[in-house]
N, C-alpha and C positions, 0 to 999 in steps of 0.2 A: 925874656922872649928874644933871644939872640937870633938874628936872621929873619925876624918878622917884619913884614912891610907895614908902612903907616896905615894902609887900608885895612889890613887884618887887625891891627890894634884898635882902630875905630869900631870895626864890627864886633870885636870881642867886648869892648867897653859897652856898646849899645845893648848887646844881648845880656850881659851881666846886669845892667840897669833894668832891662825888661823883666828878668827873673826876680829881681829885688822888689820892684814896684808891684808885680803880680802877687808876690807873697803878702805884702802889706794890704793889698786890695782884698784878697781872699780872707785873711784873718779878720779884717774889719767887717766884711759882709757877714761872716759866720757869727760874729759877736753881736751884730745888730738885731735887737729884739723888737724894734719899733716897726720897721718897714720890711715886708716880705719880698718886695721887688728887688732882686739882686742888682739889676742895672742901676737903680737909684741908690742902693746901698754902697756900691763901689764908686759912684759919682765919676764915671768914666768921661762923660762929655764935659763936666765942669773942671776936670783935672788938666790944667794947661801942660804940666810936665809930661803926663801920659800921652796927650795928643801930639806934643812936639816929638816925643820918642817914636810914635807911630809914623810921623812924617819923615823922621830921619831914617827909619827902617825902610820906608817906601823909596827914599832916594838911593839907599845902598842896594836895594833889590835890583836896580837897573844893571848893576855890575855883578852882584853876588846872590841872585835869587835862588839857585839850586842849593847853595850852602845854607841860606836863611831858612828855606823850607825844610831842609833836613834837620836843622837844629831846632826849629820850632816844633817839629813833629816829635823829636826825641824829648824835648822838654815836656810836651803833652804826655808822652808815654811814661815819664817818671812821676808826673803829678796826678793824673787821672786814674781812678781805681780800675778802669778797664785797660789801662796801658800795659804793654808788655814789660816795661821797666819799672812799674810801680813798686816801690821798695818795701811795702808792708805786706807780708805774707805770713801764713800760718806756720809757726815753728814751735819746737818744744821749749819749755822754760829754761832748761839747761843751756841750750844753744843761744837763746835770747840773752841770758845773763852774761855769757861769754862775749857775745858781740857788743853788748852795751858797755862792758868793761873795756873792750878794745877801742870802742868809739871814744870813751872818756879819756883813755890814755893818749889817743891821737890828737884830740882837741885841747887837752889840758884842762878840761872842766869836768868836775864830777857831776853825775846826774843828780838832780834835785827832785824831791817830791813836790808835785804841783797839785793844785785842785783839779777835780775831775773835769770841770768845764774848760779851764785853761789848757789842760793837757789834751783834751779832745780836739781843741782848735788846732793844736800843733801836730798831733799824730793822726787824728781822724780814724780811730779804731772803731770797728763794729764788734760787738760782743763775740768772743771766740777767736778773734784775730789778734796777732801780735806783731810788733814792729821788728823789721830787720833792715839792716843797711844794704844798699845796692852794691854789694861786694861779692867777690868770688864767683861762683857759678851762676849767680842771679843776673850778672851783667851780660848782655848779649853782644855779639861782635859789632864793632863800630863805635863802642863806647869804652871808657876807661873809668874805673871806680877810683875815687879819691878818699883819703882818710876822713875828711870832714863831712862825708855823706854827699859829696857832689859828683856830678857825672861830666866827663869830658867827651864831647861829641867830635868825632873826626870828620872834618869836612874839607871843602876846598880851601878854606882859610886857616887850616891848622886845627889843633884841638881847642875847642871852646868850652871852658869849664862853667857849668851852670849849677848853682847851689840848689839842693832840694829844699823846697819850702816846708820843711817839717823837721822836728827833732824826734828822738827815739826814746821809747819808754822802757823802764825796768819792769820786772814782774810785779813789784810792789805798786808801781804807778798804774799798771794795768788793772790791779785790784781796786785802786782808787777810782778809776773810771767806772768799773762795774757797779760800785756802790754809790757813786755820785750822781749818775744819770740813768734814766730808764732806757730800755732798748729802743723804743720808738723815737725818743729824743735824739739818741746817738745816730740812728739811721737817718733821721731827717737832716741832721747837721752834716752827716757824711754826703748825703745827696746834694745838699746846698753847696758843699765844697766842690763836688764834681761839676755842678752846673756853673759855678764861678770859673772853673778852669776852662769849660767849654766856651763861655762868653769871651774870656780873654784870648783864647786860641783863635776864635773866629774874628775878633777885632784885629789881631795880628795878620791873619791870612788875608782878609779883605784889603788891608793896606799894601801888603807886598805883592799880591797876585795881580795888581794893576800893571805891574811890569812884566807880566807873562808874555806879551807879544814879542819882547826882545829875547826870549829864551825858548826857541823851538825844541821839541822833544821832551825828555824827562817824564815820559808817560808813567813810569813806575810809581814815582812819588805822587803824581797827580791822581792816579788810580787809588792810592791809599787814602788820599784826602776825600775823594768821591765816595769810597766805601764807608768811611767814617761819617760822612754827611748823610748818605742815604739811610744809614741805620737810625738816624734821628727822625726820619720820616715814617717810620713804622708805627702802625696804630697801636695804641696802648689802652687796654680796657680799664674802665673805672678811673680814668685820669683825673676827672674833675673832683673826685673824692680825695685826692692827694693834696697835702698842704703846699707842695711846690708845683702845682699844676700850671699856674701862670708862668712861672720861670721855665718850665719844660717847654711850653709853647714858644716862649721868647727865644730859647736856644734853638729850637727847630727853625724859627724864622731866620735866625742868624746864619745857620748852616744853609738855608735856602739862598741867602745872599751870596754865600761862598760859591754855591753851584751856579748861580746867575753870573758871577764874575768869571768862572771857568768856562761857561757856555760861549762867551764871546771869542775865545781863542782855541778852545778844545771842544768844539761842538760835537764831533763824532764820539769822543769818549763819554761825554755827558749823555748823549742819546743812547749809547750802548748800555750804560748802567741803568738808565730809565727803562729802556725797552726790555731788558732782561728781567727786571723786577716786575714790570707790568705783565709780561707773558707768564711769569711764575704765578702771579695772583689770579690771572684769568683762567689758568689751568686748574685752579682749586674749585672745590664744590661751592656753588653759589649760596651764600648765606650772609647774614648781617655783618659778621666779622670780616669776611672777604670784601664786602662792599665798602665798609669803613676803611679798610686797609688801602683800597684803591684810591678812595677820596683823599686819604692822608698822603699817599704818594704824589697825587696830583697837586696837592697844596704845597708840597716841597718844591714844585717847579714854578712857583708864582713869580720868581725873579728871572726865569729863563728868558733870555733875549736872543733873537736871531736878526742879523743884519740882512735886510732884503734890498735888492737893487730894483730900481724903477723899471717897469716894463716899457719897451719901446712902443 
């Protein structure tokens, strides 16, 4: 890293450590069959190293918040199944085999056949999906693909390479998954993985966004965070019947805390997002679903805070 400043090296090191810890947390939580509570499974509050890392990111955010937000959002996009950069997409077996061979040559490791459960933890396939690396046309502007399946995010502190917390499967391994686990089990594990990513993402955001008062502007990335947050406030029918219902509610509360943090310095943006969605729901036909949707939206504002001055 010739020409890189000490501050950039520190930020680069912290972000790589964040990606590495998150990978371990997610894999451990998915593999835990005893406790369904993902927050307890990941032991975030008890992990001193993780808490110290969040504190370090909070300190760095005073000087490099825009770059941190951009990188954390790109990390989310590569890890969450809803992300634009999520590297697992439907491809043909021929293309998959070619890309896996290329990956093996680049990393120096031949792909090995793993058990269905272990492989699912790494790749998180749902039946009918296949893994591809985030290379070629799949990588959006602002990122650079690396041979080992990593993504370099271009930010104010240079290119920050974040490893993808997954490895890639051959067609034979995909067949192992199909025969090893039922569709419902795979879908449940895939949902748990996404929820873990959401939890870690919110933890990072709530730490760095405390420095937002020192960085006016940057409405574009703030709007992206708000859009993502408000999507988790949408009403979901038959939620209580799902095995991950408690975790889904926990994630919604965490996004509500993110919105609450943003409301202190970006009140107008938060109000705009809330008002737009509320007006859209009120314009719909009055029925139980609409009523529950409005209640769910209001619950997402539980941490909304407004500083009021005392009347004379």
